C-alpha positions as CSV (number, residue, x, y, z in Angstrom):
1,X,0.0,0.0,0.0
2,X,1.4,3.4,-1.0
3,X,0.7,6.0,1.6
4,X,0.9,9.6,0.3
5,X,0.1,12.8,2.2
6,X,-2.5,14.9,0.3
7,X,-3.9,18.3,0.8
8,X,-7.3,16.7,1.4
9,X,-5.9,14.6,4.3
10,X,-4.3,17.7,5.8
11,X,-7.6,19.5,5.7
12,X,-9.4,16.6,7.2
13,X,-6.8,16.4,10.0
14,X,-7.3,20.1,10.7
15,X,-11.1,19.6,10.9
16,X,-10.5,16.7,13.3
17,X,-8.3,19.0,15.6
18,X,-11.1,21.6,15.6
19,X,-13.6,19.0,16.5
20,X,-11.3,18.0,19.4
21,X,-11.5,21.7,20.5
22,X,-7.8,22.3,20.2
23,X,-6.8,26.0,20.7
24,X,-6.1,28.2,17.7
25,X,-2.3,28.2,18.7
26,X,-2.3,24.4,18.7
27,X,-4.1,24.2,15.4
28,X,-1.5,26.6,13.8
29,X,1.4,24.7,15.3
30,X,0.1,21.3,14.2
31,X,-0.7,22.6,10.8
32,X,2.8,24.1,10.4
33,X,4.6,20.9,11.8
34,X,2.6,18.4,9.7
35,X,3.0,20.6,6.6
36,X,6.8,20.5,7.2
37,X,6.6,16.7,7.5
38,X,4.6,16.5,4.2
39,X,7.2,18.6,2.4
40,X,9.9,16.2,3.8
41,X,7.9,13.2,2.6
42,X,7.4,14.9,-0.9
43,X,6.4,12.1,-3.2
44,X,7.8,9.3,-1.0
45,X,5.6,6.6,0.5
46,X,5.0,7.3,4.2
47,X,6.4,4.4,6.3
48,X,8.3,3.9,9.5
49,X,11.7,4.4,7.8
50,X,10.6,7.8,6.5
51,X,9.4,9.0,9.9
52,X,12.7,7.7,11.5
53,X,14.7,9.8,8.9
54,X,12.5,12.8,9.6
55,X,13.1,12.4,13.3
56,X,16.9,12.3,12.7
57,X,16.6,15.5,10.7
58,X,14.7,17.2,13.4
59,X,17.4,16.1,16.0
60,X,20.1,17.6,13.8
61,X,18.3,21.0,13.4
62,X,16.4,21.6,16.6
63,X,16.6,21.4,20.4
64,X,15.2,18.3,21.9
65,X,12.1,20.0,23.3
66,X,11.3,21.6,19.9
67,X,11.9,18.4,18.0
68,X,9.6,16.5,20.5
69,X,6.8,19.1,20.0
70,X,7.1,18.6,16.2
71,X,7.0,14.8,16.6
72,X,3.9,15.1,18.7
73,X,2.1,16.8,15.8
74,X,3.4,14.3,13.2
75,X,2.4,11.3,15.4
76,X,-1.1,12.8,15.9
77,X,-1.5,13.1,12.2
78,X,-0.3,9.5,11.6
79,X,-2.7,8.2,14.3
80,X,-5.5,10.2,12.6
81,X,-4.6,8.6,9.3
82,X,-4.5,5.2,11.1
83,X,-0.9,4.8,10.1
84,X,0.2,4.0,13.6
85,X,2.9,1.7,12.4
86,X,4.7,4.8,11.2
87,X,4.7,6.6,14.6
88,X,8.0,7.2,16.2
89,X,9.0,7.7,19.9
90,X,9.9,11.1,21.1
91,X,13.4,11.8,22.4
92,X,14.0,11.1,26.0
93,X,14.5,14.2,28.1
94,X,15.9,14.3,31.6
95,X,13.7,16.7,33.5
96,X,15.0,18.8,36.3
97,X,13.0,18.3,39.4
98,X,14.1,21.7,40.7
99,X,15.1,24.9,39.0
100,X,18.8,25.7,39.1
101,X,19.7,28.3,41.7
102,X,20.8,30.7,38.9
103,X,17.2,30.9,37.6
104,X,15.7,31.9,41.0
105,X,15.7,35.3,42.6
106,X,17.6,35.5,45.9
107,X,15.9,37.2,48.8
108,X,18.3,40.2,48.3
109,X,17.4,40.4,44.5
110,X,13.7,40.2,45.4
111,X,14.0,43.0,48.0
112,X,16.0,45.1,45.6
113,X,13.4,44.6,42.8
114,X,10.5,45.4,45.1
115,X,12.3,48.5,46.6
116,X,13.1,49.8,43.2
117,X,9.5,49.5,42.2
118,X,8.4,51.1,45.4
119,X,10.8,54.0,45.0
120,X,9.7,54.6,41.4
121,X,6.3,55.7,42.9
122,X,4.5,53.3,40.6
123,X,2.2,51.6,43.1
124,X,0.7,49.4,40.3
125,X,4.2,48.0,39.3
126,X,5.0,47.5,43.0
127,X,1.9,45.4,43.5
128,X,2.3,43.6,40.2
129,X,5.8,42.4,41.1
130,X,4.7,41.4,44.6
131,X,1.8,39.4,43.1
132,X,4.0,37.6,40.7
133,X,6.6,36.8,43.3
134,X,4.2,35.8,46.1
135,X,2.1,33.5,43.9
136,X,4.5,32.1,41.3
137,X,2.1,33.1,38.6
138,X,3.1,33.8,35.0
139,X,2.6,37.2,33.6
140,X,0.1,35.8,31.2
141,X,-2.0,34.7,34.2
142,X,-2.3,38.1,35.7
143,X,-5.7,38.9,34.1
144,X,-7.2,36.3,36.5
145,X,-6.3,38.5,39.5
146,X,-9.7,40.3,39.4
147,X,-11.3,42.4,42.1
148,X,-13.5,39.4,43.0
149,X,-10.5,37.1,43.2
150,X,-8.7,39.6,45.5
151,X,-11.8,39.8,47.8
152,X,-12.0,36.0,47.9
153,X,-8.2,35.6,48.5
154,X,-7.8,33.2,45.6
155,X,-7.9,33.2,41.8
156,X,-9.0,30.5,39.5
157,X,-6.5,30.4,36.7
158,X,-7.1,28.7,33.4
159,X,-4.2,28.6,31.1
160,X,-3.2,26.1,28.4
161,X,-6.5,24.1,29.0
162,X,-5.5,23.6,32.7
163,X,-7.2,25.1,35.7
164,X,-5.7,25.7,39.1
165,X,-6.3,27.8,42.1
166,X,-3.8,30.5,43.2
167,X,-4.0,31.7,46.7
168,X,-3.2,35.3,47.7
169,X,-1.4,35.6,51.0
170,X,-3.2,37.8,53.5
171,X,-0.7,40.7,53.4
172,X,-0.8,40.8,49.6
173,X,-4.6,40.6,49.6
174,X,-4.7,43.6,52.0
175,X,-2.4,45.7,49.9
176,X,-4.4,44.9,46.7
177,X,-7.7,45.7,48.4
178,X,-6.3,49.0,49.6
179,X,-5.1,49.8,46.0
180,X,-8.5,49.0,44.6
181,X,-10.3,51.7,46.7
């Protein structure tokens, strides 16, 4: 059986992802990654040997995490096509349980940062930095710190299709409430 990737298959895969309620960013990424695989395959028959060669090419051109995200998209397409015999394993990654000390703020750095924000007279920046540091939130999650969330002392954060509760320590909650008046 000669397996070829066609434009019609790519469109059907995209419709499948939409039906699976994938985000717009995921759709775009999968579309781009599967199109790159289709260009690599050109007029060749899609088989395990082809995807193994593609995996090797990705390894030579990209960081492991990037290559793995591309392989995830390709494998999803291959499963959609029911060509599971062509799927490849992702690269093994040794995950760090803890962040390295170089990536974390020391207490002195934190205090210097907060003091600089406080001395600038920009109360909003001061509270924003305290909120990020006290909660461990990402900047993209800040919109979930609403007036209602501050009054409750917790925010429900939904990011990347995951939901979690972020608690606001009492002192931060008091400062934010005072700022809101």
